[in-house]
N, C-alpha and C positions, 0 to 999 in steps of 0.2 A: 504494500500500500504506500510505501514511502515514495515510490517512483511515480505516483499519480499526480504529484505536485498539488495536492489538495491542502487547504488550510487546516491547522490543528483543530480538533473537535469534529472533524468529518467522520461520519459513520457509514457503514454499509452492512446490509443484511444478506445472509446466504442461507440456502436450504440444501440439505443433503438429499439426494435422490437415490433410492436403492432399488435395484432391479437385476434382471438377468437377460442375457442374449443367447438364444438358441438358434444359431445359424452357422452356415459354412462360410467362413471368411478366408480370403486369400492371405496367407501368412508371408510377410516380406522380411522376416528375420534373416539376417545374413546378407541381405541385398543392400550393402553399404552405400551404394550410389543413391538409394532412396531414403536413407536415414540421416540426412544432413540436418543439423539443428537450425540453420539459418537460411538455407537455400531450398525452396520448395519446388523449383522448376521441374526436376525429373519426377518427383513424387506426384505432382499434379497431373502430368502427362500420363503417368502409369495409372493413377486413379481414374482418370477420364476414360482410358482404354478399358479398364476392368469393368467400370460401370456400364459402358456401351455394350460390353459383352454379356451383361446380365448378372454380374457378380453381386452378391448381397453386401459385400464390403471388404475391408482390409483390416488386418491386425498387424501390429509391429511392436518391438520393444521400445519403450520410451527413451528418447535421446536426452531428456532432462532429469529424469527421476530413475536412478539405478534400481533395477528389479521391477519397475513398473511396466505395464502393458497398455497399449492404446488401441482403440478401434475407430474406424470410420464406417458408419452404416450408410449405405447408399439409398435405402428405401425406408419410409416411415414404419411399415409393418414389421420390419426386422427387429425393432426394439419395442417390447411391450410397454404399456403404461407403468411407470415406476411408482413405488410407494414413497411417501415422504419420511425421511429419517430425522436427523437433528436439525435444529435451527441455530444459526450462529450470527452474532453481531460483532463486527470488528470496528474499532475506532482508532483514529489517529490522534494521539494525545501528547502533550508536553509533560516531561517528567524531569524535574530539577534542571531546567534549561536545555534539555535535549529532546528531540523528537523521537518517540518510540512507538 
């Protein structure tokens, strides 16, 4: 939240959504040319090709969160309606002369 450049005292609310996905996704693990953290050109072309071919979506290892996995679902019916989990409120506050 520090990078948002919002004034101290700014708050934002978040909701956790819990669900499952039961579909066959294309796994691009190991396709390093598609797993670049800052350049999406190759992965966007690949994704467009897979969607046009009728794929339900793509799964890949997170490039920003070690051990995490990501999905891109190409069709709304691939992801069932989730249940709400926790609710969170984050705020940007001053603490003893520093932003925290």
